[in-house]
C-alpha positions as CSV (number, residue, x, y, z in Angstrom):
1,M,28.9,14.9,-27.0
2,A,29.0,11.2,-27.4
3,L,26.8,9.0,-25.3
4,T,28.6,5.9,-24.0
5,I,26.6,3.2,-22.3
6,L,27.9,0.3,-20.2
7,A,25.2,-2.1,-19.3
8,L,25.5,-4.3,-16.2
9,A,23.0,-6.7,-14.7
10,I,23.1,-7.6,-11.0
11,V,20.9,-8.2,-8.0
12,A,21.8,-7.3,-4.3
13,C,23.4,-4.4,-2.6
14,A,24.9,-3.1,0.7
15,G,25.8,0.2,2.3
16,P,24.7,2.8,4.7
17,A,24.4,5.8,2.4
18,A,21.3,5.4,0.2
19,G,18.7,3.0,1.3
20,S,15.7,3.3,3.6
21,G,13.9,0.5,1.9
22,P,14.7,-2.7,0.0
23,L,17.6,-1.2,-1.9
24,H,20.8,-0.4,-0.1
25,L,23.6,1.4,-2.0
26,Y,27.1,2.7,-1.1
27,S,29.4,4.4,-3.6
28,S,32.8,6.0,-3.4
29,V,35.6,7.1,-5.7
30,E,39.3,6.2,-5.1
31,D,42.0,6.9,-7.7
32,R,39.3,7.4,-10.5
33,T,37.8,4.0,-9.7
34,L,34.2,3.9,-8.7
35,N,33.5,1.4,-5.9
36,V,29.9,0.4,-5.6
37,E,28.4,-1.9,-3.0
38,W,24.7,-2.8,-2.9
39,R,22.1,-5.1,-1.5
40,A,18.5,-5.7,-2.4
41,D,16.1,-7.1,0.1
42,L,13.8,-8.5,-2.5
43,P,12.4,-11.9,-3.4
44,S,14.7,-14.5,-4.9
45,G,14.6,-14.2,-8.7
46,A,14.1,-10.4,-8.7
47,E,16.2,-8.4,-11.2
48,V,17.7,-5.1,-10.1
49,F,19.3,-2.6,-12.5
50,L,22.4,-0.5,-11.7
51,V,23.1,2.6,-13.8
52,V,26.1,4.8,-13.4
53,W,26.2,8.0,-15.4
54,H,28.1,11.2,-15.7
55,E,26.2,14.4,-15.1
56,A,27.9,16.6,-17.7
57,D,28.1,14.3,-20.7
58,H,25.6,11.6,-19.8
59,T,28.1,8.8,-20.4
60,A,26.5,5.8,-18.8
61,L,27.3,2.3,-17.5
62,N,24.4,-0.1,-16.9
63,D,24.2,-3.4,-15.2
64,S,21.4,-5.8,-14.2
65,R,21.5,-9.1,-12.3
66,E,19.2,-11.7,-11.1
67,L,18.8,-11.9,-7.3
68,R,19.6,-15.3,-6.0
69,V,18.9,-16.9,-2.6
70,G,21.8,-16.3,-0.3
71,M,23.2,-13.4,-2.3
72,S,23.6,-10.8,0.4
73,S,25.6,-8.1,-1.3
74,V,27.4,-7.2,-4.4
75,S,30.6,-5.2,-4.8
76,Q,31.7,-3.8,-8.1
77,Q,34.4,-1.5,-9.4
78,F,34.3,0.7,-12.5
79,D,37.4,2.2,-14.1
80,L,36.5,5.8,-14.8
81,R,40.0,7.0,-16.0
82,A,38.5,7.9,-19.4
83,W,35.7,10.0,-17.9
84,P,36.1,13.7,-17.3
85,A,36.0,15.1,-13.7
86,G,32.5,15.8,-12.5
87,R,29.5,14.4,-10.7
88,I,28.7,10.7,-11.1
89,H,25.2,9.4,-10.5
90,V,24.8,5.8,-9.2
91,E,21.2,4.5,-9.5
92,L,19.7,1.2,-8.4
93,T,16.2,0.3,-9.6
94,F,13.8,-2.6,-9.3
95,K,10.9,-2.6,-11.8
96,P,8.3,-5.4,-11.3
97,W,7.0,-5.3,-14.8
98,A,10.6,-6.1,-16.1
99,Q,10.5,-9.4,-14.1
100,T,10.2,-12.8,-15.7
101,D,10.0,-14.8,-12.5
102,L,6.3,-15.4,-11.7
103,S,7.0,-15.9,-8.0
104,V,8.6,-12.4,-7.8
105,L,5.4,-10.9,-9.4
106,A,3.2,-12.9,-7.0
107,E,5.0,-11.3,-4.1
108,V,5.4,-7.7,-5.3
109,G,2.4,-7.4,-7.6
110,E,2.5,-7.2,-11.4
111,S,2.4,-3.4,-11.2
112,G,4.3,-3.2,-7.9
113,E,1.1,-2.7,-6.0
114,H,2.5,-4.6,-2.9
115,L,5.6,-2.4,-2.8
116,T,5.7,0.2,0.1
117,G,8.2,2.6,1.6
118,P,10.1,5.8,0.8
119,Q,11.9,4.3,-2.2
120,V,8.7,3.4,-4.0
121,K,8.0,5.6,-7.0
122,T,5.2,5.7,-9.6
123,D,5.8,6.1,-13.3
124,S,3.5,7.8,-15.8
125,D,1.6,4.5,-16.3
126,S,0.9,4.1,-12.6
127,Q,3.4,1.3,-12.4
128,R,5.2,1.3,-9.0
129,Y,8.9,0.6,-8.8
130,V,11.7,0.9,-6.2
131,A,14.7,3.2,-6.8
132,T,17.6,4.8,-4.9
133,E,20.4,7.0,-6.1
134,Q,23.8,8.4,-4.9
135,V,25.9,11.1,-6.4
136,V,29.7,11.1,-6.0
137,D,32.4,13.5,-7.3
138,L,35.0,12.3,-9.7
139,P,38.1,14.3,-9.3
């Protein structure tokens, strides 16, 4: 199986489905097009990473963007006509240690120590980050 990666960089999301915290994510599939809307309630200058991957063959699309003041939500579409049918994972992540903006680090902490809520996870190095995920079916 070949691993294909599409990398994207964005910051901000909207949607009711996945988001009881600073990341809000809504995903749907229509005519083999993945529609993703998301919003990030994070400090200006924060960078959020969006990863879309296929459960069966781990084909992936990645995106990250810098959050800007006044950026309320982002809508994206991904053409998945070349992908096989199956389950598609849509993940949105904010990792403080990947930030270059010092004002972001001052607010969330260098290791994410000021992050709270159900979306906060801790990695093996005790670094805290924020993540949310949705799974949609690709017919």
